[in-house]
N, C-alpha and C positions, 0 to 999 in steps of 0.2 A: 652373485643374481640375489638380487636384495626381495627378501620378502615384505610384504605390506601388513599392515593389522589392517581389517574393518572394524570399523564402528558401528555401520548400523545394518541393523539385521538381512537377510535376503528378503525376508516377506515384507518389511517396510521396502525396499530398494522397490520391488514391484509394483506395493501400494500407491510410489510415489511414480514412476513409469505408466504407471496408469492416470490417474491423475493430469499427469503435463499431454498426456498422448489426448487427453479427452479436450484441456485446455486451448493447446492447439489447435484442435481439432476444428475448435469453436469458434478462434480465431483468424484460421480460413475462413470457415465460414463468411465470418462476419465483414471478411478486407477483401471481399470479391470473388475467393479462392485463392488467393493468396499466403504463404506462411509468412508472418511478418519476418524482417528480417533482424539479428539479432539484437540489434540496437533500441529497434522498438522496441521490444521483446523486455530488455530490463528496464525502459523507460516507465512502462505499463509497471509492471513488476514494483518499480519503486516508487510511484507515483502511490498504487495502491496503500503500500506499506505503511508509507509516512502520512494518508488520508488516516489508517486504520489506528496509528501510533495518536493520529489528536484525536479521534472518536472520543479513544481507551481516554484520552488526558484533557476530554471535551476542550479543545480547543487553546489549551495550556503548552505552550511549543518550547519552553525551557525543561519544561516535564515528559515533553514529546521527545527533545534532543534527546535528552538523558535514558529513556528507552530504548532507543532506536539503538545508541551508540554514539553517537556522533556532536560534536558542539554546538552549540544552538545560529550561528552563524551562518556552520555549515548546513543546519534543518530548513536557514531562512534563504540562502543561497539556492537550494537546489527546492525550494520553492515555487522562488520565482523561472526557475530556467523549466517546471516543469507545469507551470501555468496553478497552480495549484494555490486557493484562496481560504484562509477560514474570515466566516464570518461571523457576524455578531448580532442577533436579534432579538426584542425585549417582548416577551411575550404580554400583551393586556387581557388576558380571560378573567374574568369573575373569578374563577374557579382557585386559583394562582395571582392575582396580580404580579408580584414581584419577580413569575418563574422565564428562564432566562435557555434559550436556547441556541443551540448553538451547530450547525450543518459546516460541511466543506464543502465548496459546490469547483467547479473544473469549468473554465468559460469554452 
């Protein structure tokens, strides 16, 4: 019999369980009462993480790929597969005539 080390404190594990139970209940509610399939859950989590990294890096895909620990080409492929579009627009307000805005859109 082999002993395994625990790297996550039990209190953190319980907190994560509660957090994910809440996510699962909300996802089921928004999905007509059905719990999402694992594949759909993973896609949602991956899309969220990529979008979050792109926002952190202000749309810079190379920097986002580094932050995620994946190659730039892999990021582009995942964005295409998950239909994540990084958009870029210029704000023409008088307060900041050259201000740049970046948002992420999910078509």
